[in-house]
N, C-alpha and C positions, 0 to 999 in steps of 0.2 A: 504494500500500500504506500502511495506517495505521501511524503511528509507534508503537513500543512505549513504554509508560509505566513509569517507575521512580519509586518513592517511597523517599526516604532518611529514616529515623527515627533521630535521634541528638540528644541534648541539647547536644552540643558543636558550636557554630556552625562552627568551622574544618573539622571533618570533613564536615559537611553541604555547606559551600561547595566544598570540594575535590571531593567526589563529584559534586555537581551540575555543576560546571564540566567535569570529566572526561567524564561521560556525555552532557552537552549537546553537547559537541564531537564525540561519536560519533554524534549524530543521534537520541538518545532524548528523549522528552518527559518533563521532570523535575518532580517535586513534592518538597517537604520538610516535615518536622514535627519540632518540638522536644520533644513529649510525646505520651503515648498518646492523649489525647482528640483532638488535632489529627490524629494518624495515622489513627484510626478514621474521623473525618469525611472525610478525603481518600479513604480506601479506599471509603467508601460513595458519594461524589460522582464519583470518577474511575475507580474499579476498575483500579488499576495491574496490569501484567503481572508485575512483580517488586517486592518490598519488601526493601530492605537495612535490617535492623532491629537496633538496639543492644539488648543484654540489659538494661542498667541505665539507665532513663530515669525522670524524675519522674512521679509520679502513678499509674503502672501499669508493671509490669515487662514485659520483652520476651516472656516466656512467655505472659503474660496476653493481650497484643496478638496474638501468634502464634495462640493458641487461638481468639480471636475471628475473626481473618482466615480461618482454616481452616474454622470453622463456617459462616461466611456466604459465603465465596468460596473453596471448596476448590481451584480452578484457579490461584489466585494463587501464584506462586513466592516463597519467602522464603529469604533468606540472612541468617544471624545474624552480628552483630559483637559482640565483647566485649573489654574491656581485661583481663579476668580469664580464667584458664584452668580454670574450674570444669567438670570433666569430667562431673559428674552433671547439671548444668544443660544442658550442651551435648547430652548424651544425651537429656534430656527434650525439648529443642527438636527433635531429629531424630525422636523418637517422635511428636511433634505434627505433623510434616510439613515441618520446615525441611530444605532441600536440602543445606546446607553451613554452615560457620561460618568466620569470620576472627577472629584475635586481633589486637588493636591493639598496636602499629602494624602495619598490614598492608602487603603489597607491592602497589603500585598495578597493576603488570602482571598479577599473579595475580588481583586483584579484577576487572580488565577481562576477562581470559580467562574467569573463572567466570561473569560476567554475560553475556558473549557466548554461551557454551555454553548457559547456562540459557535465554536468549531464542531460541535456535535449536533447543532441544529435546533436546540431548544431556546426558549425565551431568555433574554439577557437582562431585561430591565430590572433595576434594583431601586 
């Protein structure tokens, strides 16, 4: 069976490394991007099953990236991450097709459960 692919998009190196290590140990094929351009290049080249996407990253905001992913690859699952609790932006993300969101700092076990549920096809909302 082919390994599921996860793309981590966050401008904070520490968050990317933490999530890459966590999900690599769970057997997922990991990719990471620090900005929107890198993220969209990886989406086109590798077509991940899931994108963990920060709302605020340099060059392009998370909603813009989410919109592009859903237009070109509607089957890719997206979970948003934010350090801010902007409910209007979170609602926009859900309207655009994001499955769920996590506010930083997030609980690692909750994130792991959400990713596992997502990649097994059950509901992710928490």
